[in-house]
C-alpha positions as CSV (number, residue, x, y, z in Angstrom):
1,M,-89.3,15.4,-159.5
2,G,-85.7,16.3,-160.5
3,E,-84.4,15.0,-157.2
4,R,-86.2,11.7,-157.6
5,H,-84.9,11.4,-161.1
6,E,-81.3,11.9,-159.9
7,R,-81.8,9.1,-157.4
8,G,-82.8,6.7,-160.1
9,S,-79.6,4.8,-159.9
10,F,-80.3,4.1,-156.2
11,R,-83.8,2.9,-157.0
12,R,-82.5,0.6,-159.7
13,H,-79.8,-0.7,-157.3
14,L,-82.4,-1.6,-154.7
15,A,-84.4,-3.4,-157.4
16,T,-81.5,-5.6,-158.3
17,V,-80.9,-6.6,-154.7
18,G,-84.4,-7.6,-154.1
19,F,-86.1,-4.6,-152.5
20,V,-89.0,-4.5,-154.9
21,A,-92.4,-4.2,-153.5
22,A,-94.6,-7.2,-154.3
23,G,-96.3,-6.8,-157.6
24,A,-96.1,-3.9,-160.0
25,L,-98.1,-0.8,-160.6
26,I,-99.9,-1.0,-163.9
27,L,-100.0,2.4,-165.5
28,S,-101.4,3.6,-168.8
29,T,-97.9,3.9,-170.3
30,G,-96.8,0.4,-169.1
31,T,-95.4,-1.3,-166.0
32,A,-93.5,0.7,-163.3
33,V,-91.5,-0.7,-160.5
34,A,-92.6,0.4,-157.0
35,E,-90.2,2.6,-155.1
36,P,-88.6,1.0,-152.0
37,T,-90.2,2.1,-148.8
38,E,-88.3,3.7,-145.9
39,D,-88.5,0.4,-143.9
40,E,-87.1,-1.5,-146.9
41,V,-84.1,0.8,-147.2
42,R,-83.5,0.8,-143.5
43,G,-83.7,-3.0,-143.5
44,K,-81.0,-3.2,-146.2
45,I,-78.7,-0.9,-144.2
46,E,-79.2,-2.9,-141.0
47,K,-78.5,-6.2,-142.9
48,L,-75.3,-4.7,-144.4
49,E,-74.3,-3.5,-140.9
50,E,-74.7,-7.0,-139.5
51,E,-72.8,-8.6,-142.4
52,H,-69.9,-6.2,-141.9
53,A,-69.8,-6.9,-138.2
54,K,-69.5,-10.6,-138.8
55,L,-66.8,-10.2,-141.4
56,A,-64.9,-7.7,-139.3
57,E,-64.8,-10.1,-136.3
58,K,-63.9,-13.0,-138.6
59,Y,-61.0,-10.8,-139.8
60,N,-59.9,-10.2,-136.2
61,Q,-60.0,-13.9,-135.3
62,A,-58.1,-14.9,-138.4
63,Q,-55.5,-12.2,-137.6
64,E,-55.2,-13.6,-134.0
65,D,-54.8,-17.1,-135.3
66,H,-52.2,-15.9,-137.8
67,E,-50.2,-14.2,-135.1
68,A,-50.4,-17.2,-132.8
69,A,-49.2,-19.5,-135.6
70,K,-46.3,-17.1,-136.3
71,E,-45.3,-17.2,-132.6
72,K,-45.5,-21.0,-132.5
73,L,-43.4,-21.2,-135.7
74,E,-40.8,-19.0,-134.1
75,D,-40.7,-21.2,-131.0
76,L,-40.5,-24.3,-133.2
77,R,-37.6,-22.9,-135.2
78,E,-35.7,-22.1,-132.0
79,D,-36.3,-25.6,-130.8
80,Q,-35.1,-26.9,-134.1
81,Q,-31.9,-24.9,-133.8
82,D,-31.3,-26.0,-130.3
83,T,-31.8,-29.6,-131.3
84,E,-29.4,-29.2,-134.3
85,D,-26.8,-27.7,-132.0
86,R,-27.0,-30.7,-129.6
87,I,-26.8,-33.1,-132.5
88,D,-23.7,-31.3,-133.8
89,S,-22.0,-31.4,-130.4
90,M,-22.5,-35.2,-130.4
91,R,-21.8,-35.9,-134.0
92,D,-18.0,-36.5,-133.8
93,D,-18.4,-39.1,-131.0
94,I,-21.1,-40.8,-132.8
95,V,-19.1,-41.0,-136.1
96,D,-16.1,-42.4,-134.3
97,L,-18.3,-44.9,-132.5
98,A,-20.1,-45.9,-135.7
99,N,-16.9,-46.3,-137.7
100,A,-15.4,-48.5,-135.1
101,A,-18.5,-50.7,-135.0
102,Y,-18.5,-50.9,-138.8
103,T,-14.7,-51.5,-139.4
104,N,-14.1,-53.8,-136.4
105,A,-17.2,-56.0,-137.0
106,D,-16.8,-59.7,-136.5
107,Y,-17.9,-61.0,-139.9
108,S,-18.9,-64.3,-138.4
109,S,-21.2,-62.6,-136.0
110,P,-24.9,-62.0,-136.4
111,A,-24.1,-58.3,-136.9
112,Y,-22.5,-59.2,-140.2
113,L,-25.3,-61.5,-141.1
114,L,-27.7,-58.6,-140.7
115,S,-25.7,-56.9,-143.6
116,A,-25.1,-53.4,-142.1
117,S,-25.3,-50.8,-144.9
118,G,-23.0,-48.3,-143.3
119,P,-21.5,-47.0,-140.1
120,E,-24.6,-45.7,-138.5
121,D,-26.6,-48.8,-139.4
122,A,-23.7,-51.0,-138.0
123,L,-23.8,-49.0,-134.8
124,R,-27.5,-49.5,-134.4
125,Q,-27.1,-53.3,-135.0
126,A,-24.2,-53.5,-132.6
127,A,-26.3,-51.8,-129.9
128,D,-29.2,-54.2,-130.6
129,L,-26.9,-57.2,-130.2
130,G,-25.3,-55.9,-127.0
131,Y,-21.8,-55.3,-128.5
132,L,-21.7,-51.7,-127.1
133,S,-20.9,-50.7,-123.6
134,E,-23.6,-49.1,-121.4
135,S,-22.0,-45.7,-121.9
136,Q,-21.8,-46.1,-125.7
137,S,-25.4,-47.3,-125.8
138,N,-26.6,-44.3,-123.8
139,T,-24.7,-42.0,-126.1
140,L,-26.3,-43.6,-129.2
141,E,-29.8,-43.6,-127.6
142,Q,-29.5,-39.8,-126.9
143,Y,-28.3,-39.1,-130.4
144,L,-31.1,-41.0,-132.0
145,E,-33.7,-39.4,-129.8
146,E,-32.4,-35.9,-130.8
147,K,-32.5,-36.9,-134.5
148,D,-36.1,-38.1,-134.1
149,E,-37.0,-34.9,-132.2
150,L,-35.5,-32.8,-135.0
151,E,-37.5,-34.7,-137.6
152,D,-40.7,-34.1,-135.7
153,L,-40.0,-30.4,-135.2
154,T,-39.2,-29.9,-138.9
155,A,-42.5,-31.6,-139.9
156,E,-44.5,-29.6,-137.3
157,A,-42.9,-26.3,-138.4
158,A,-43.9,-26.9,-142.0
159,D,-47.5,-27.5,-140.9
160,V,-47.6,-24.4,-138.7
161,E,-46.1,-22.3,-141.5
162,E,-48.8,-23.4,-143.8
163,E,-51.5,-22.7,-141.2
164,A,-50.1,-19.2,-140.7
165,K,-50.3,-18.5,-144.4
166,D,-53.9,-19.9,-144.6
167,K,-55.0,-17.7,-141.7
168,L,-53.5,-14.6,-143.3
169,D,-55.3,-15.4,-146.5
170,E,-58.5,-15.9,-144.6
171,A,-58.1,-12.5,-142.8
172,E,-57.4,-10.7,-146.1
173,E,-60.4,-12.2,-147.7
174,A,-62.7,-11.3,-144.8
175,K,-61.3,-7.7,-144.8
176,D,-62.0,-7.3,-148.6
177,K,-65.6,-8.6,-148.2
178,A,-66.2,-6.3,-145.2
179,E,-65.0,-3.3,-147.0
180,E,-67.4,-4.1,-149.8
181,K,-70.3,-4.0,-147.3
182,I,-69.2,-0.5,-146.2
183,Q,-69.0,0.6,-149.8
184,E,-72.5,-0.8,-150.5
185,Q,-73.9,1.2,-147.5
186,E,-72.2,4.3,-148.7
187,D,-73.5,3.9,-152.2
188,I,-77.1,3.5,-151.0
189,L,-76.9,6.5,-148.7
190,A,-75.2,8.7,-151.3
191,D,-78.4,8.4,-153.5
192,L,-80.6,9.6,-150.7
193,T,-81.6,13.0,-149.5
194,A,-80.4,14.0,-146.0
195,E,-83.8,13.2,-144.6
196,E,-84.0,9.8,-146.3
197,A,-80.5,8.9,-145.1
198,A,-81.4,9.9,-141.5
199,A,-84.5,7.7,-141.7
200,A,-82.5,4.8,-143.2
201,T,-80.0,4.8,-140.4
202,S,-82.4,5.5,-137.6
203,G,-81.2,3.5,-134.7
204,V,-78.0,2.3,-136.5
205,N,-74.9,4.2,-135.3
206,N,-76.5,7.6,-135.4
207,G,-75.2,8.6,-132.0
208,T,-73.9,11.7,-130.3
209,G,-70.5,12.9,-129.1
210,G,-69.2,13.5,-125.6
211,T,-66.1,14.2,-123.7
212,S,-66.3,12.6,-120.2
213,Y,-68.3,10.2,-118.2
214,T,-70.6,11.9,-115.7
215,G,-72.5,8.9,-114.3
216,N,-72.1,7.4,-110.8
217,A,-70.0,4.3,-111.6
218,S,-67.1,3.6,-109.3
219,G,-63.9,1.5,-109.1
220,D,-62.7,-0.3,-112.2
221,A,-65.8,0.4,-114.1
222,A,-65.4,4.2,-113.7
223,V,-61.9,4.0,-114.9
224,A,-63.0,2.0,-118.0
225,L,-65.8,4.4,-118.7
226,D,-63.6,7.5,-118.4
227,F,-61.2,6.0,-120.9
228,I,-63.9,5.0,-123.4
229,Y,-65.6,8.4,-123.3
230,A,-62.2,10.0,-124.0
231,Q,-62.1,8.1,-127.3
232,I,-65.4,9.4,-128.6
233,G,-64.7,10.9,-132.0
234,D,-61.8,8.6,-132.7
235,S,-61.8,6.8,-136.0
236,Y,-62.9,3.2,-136.7
237,S,-60.8,0.8,-138.7
238,M,-61.0,-3.0,-138.9
239,G,-58.3,-4.6,-136.8
240,A,-57.1,-1.3,-135.4
241,N,-55.7,-1.3,-131.8
242,G,-55.6,2.4,-130.9
243,P,-54.5,4.8,-129.7
244,D,-56.6,7.0,-132.0
245,V,-58.1,4.3,-134.3
246,W,-60.1,1.4,-133.0
247,D,-62.4,-1.5,-133.8
248,C,-65.2,-2.6,-131.5
249,S,-63.3,-5.2,-129.5
250,S,-60.0,-3.4,-129.3
251,L,-61.8,-0.3,-127.8
252,V,-63.4,-2.2,-124.9
253,Q,-60.2,-4.2,-124.4
254,A,-58.2,-1.0,-124.0
255,A,-60.8,0.6,-121.8
256,W,-60.7,-2.2,-119.3
257,A,-56.9,-2.5,-119.6
258,E,-56.8,1.0,-118.3
259,A,-58.5,-0.3,-115.1
260,G,-56.0,-3.2,-114.9
261,V,-58.4,-5.8,-116.2
262,S,-57.1,-8.0,-119.1
263,L,-59.6,-9.0,-121.8
264,P,-59.1,-11.1,-124.9
265,R,-58.9,-9.5,-128.3
266,T,-62.0,-10.8,-130.0
267,T,-65.7,-10.7,-129.3
268,Y,-65.7,-14.5,-129.6
269,D,-63.5,-14.7,-126.5
270,Q,-64.6,-11.5,-124.7
271,V,-68.1,-12.8,-124.3
272,N,-66.8,-15.5,-121.9
273,A,-64.5,-13.1,-120.0
274,G,-66.9,-12.1,-117.2
275,T,-70.1,-12.7,-115.3
276,P,-73.1,-13.0,-117.6
277,V,-75.8,-10.4,-117.0
278,S,-79.2,-9.9,-118.6
279,W,-80.4,-7.0,-120.7
280,D,-82.4,-5.5,-117.8
281,A,-79.5,-6.1,-115.2
282,M,-76.8,-4.3,-117.1
283,Q,-74.7,-1.7,-115.3
284,P,-72.3,1.0,-116.6
285,G,-69.1,-0.7,-117.7
286,D,-70.6,-4.0,-118.8
287,L,-69.8,-5.3,-122.2
288,I,-72.8,-5.7,-124.4
289,F,-72.6,-8.1,-127.5
290,F,-74.7,-8.2,-130.7
291,Y,-75.5,-10.5,-133.5
292,G,-75.0,-14.3,-133.6
293,G,-71.2,-14.7,-133.3
294,P,-71.3,-12.5,-131.2
295,D,-69.8,-10.2,-133.8
296,H,-69.9,-6.8,-132.2
297,V,-69.4,-5.3,-128.8
298,G,-69.9,-2.0,-127.0
299,M,-69.8,-0.7,-123.5
300,Y,-73.0,0.0,-121.6
301,V,-72.9,3.5,-120.1
302,G,-76.3,3.6,-118.4
303,N,-79.6,5.2,-119.3
304,G,-80.2,2.8,-122.2
305,R,-77.0,3.9,-124.0
306,M,-73.6,2.5,-125.0
307,V,-70.3,3.7,-126.5
308,H,-68.8,1.6,-129.2
309,A,-66.5,1.7,-132.2
310,S,-68.9,1.5,-135.0
311,T,-69.0,-1.5,-137.3
312,S,-69.0,0.8,-140.3
313,S,-67.0,3.8,-141.4
314,K,-68.1,6.0,-138.5
315,P,-66.2,7.2,-135.5
316,V,-66.4,6.0,-131.9
317,M,-69.7,7.3,-130.6
318,E,-72.4,7.1,-127.9
319,V,-75.6,5.6,-129.2
320,E,-79.1,5.0,-127.9
321,L,-79.8,1.3,-127.4
322,S,-83.0,1.4,-129.5
323,G,-85.1,-1.4,-130.8
324,Y,-82.5,-2.2,-133.5
325,Y,-79.8,-3.0,-130.9
326,Q,-82.2,-4.8,-128.6
327,S,-83.4,-6.9,-131.4
328,N,-79.9,-7.9,-132.2
329,F,-78.8,-8.4,-128.6
330,H,-76.7,-11.5,-128.0
331,S,-75.6,-11.2,-124.4
332,A,-73.8,-9.0,-121.8
333,V,-71.0,-9.7,-119.4
334,R,-69.5,-7.8,-116.4
335,P,-65.7,-8.0,-116.5
């Protein structure tokens, strides 16, 4: 009874998030709230696991988009500088040409009637009226094209810089929310006995360790499997890229990179980076995806098992592909 009393905060927490059995038990002393069942607790853990996976992969994609925007911005700024350098190299000739067109204007000509407002304006009008030589017109045209290019690059760079900032904000928001899901799981499990915690996480990342792959895969798949088994026990962290800390998609990416096969960084792209295979046709080395995004990935290792970097605060591990994973199966591909 004391142990149950100590777990009262957990019971009240579950009541607030909706895990209250239908109805209430009417006792002689009043109304009591029914305790959550084992299935209800496990359902809450599984839901948090899925929500974390979605947020973790949203974080990865936002980080990828942020990095891509930063690289694009750097390229744009290099183009801006190159364009500015070309304009500077032409500026003296253009100024001389413009001043000549302005100061030597025939005030009885149509150019005067157009009321040029300054040297460059006079130069444009002189070109329009055919007063410049072909060489002078070509010089002017190139100069004006470079100025237009610089203006376009400057505007595009401003847009891309804003995009990069937005993507970074999006990534940080997703990371904060995902960490809340982990904390919520930990709070629930902390209020359970060891037996209750084991039941609540049954089929959800309660795997075993290992040191090397002993199956009969060959070729690139064998190389990838040897690599991923060597990482069992490594830590999980959202957005990590190794060599000792991973997230789900960076782990399988690195494993197949060891075999010389290049995979994209996120599950959203990895799911299209191979030949689709069905659940029953999976072979060791295949990538197996979960949830609707898909938002999580592991590597099938045979015998109904996979190795993955957990979508919670657990290490890289080998797990049984139980009913939980099959019920959340999205697809599988063979790189």
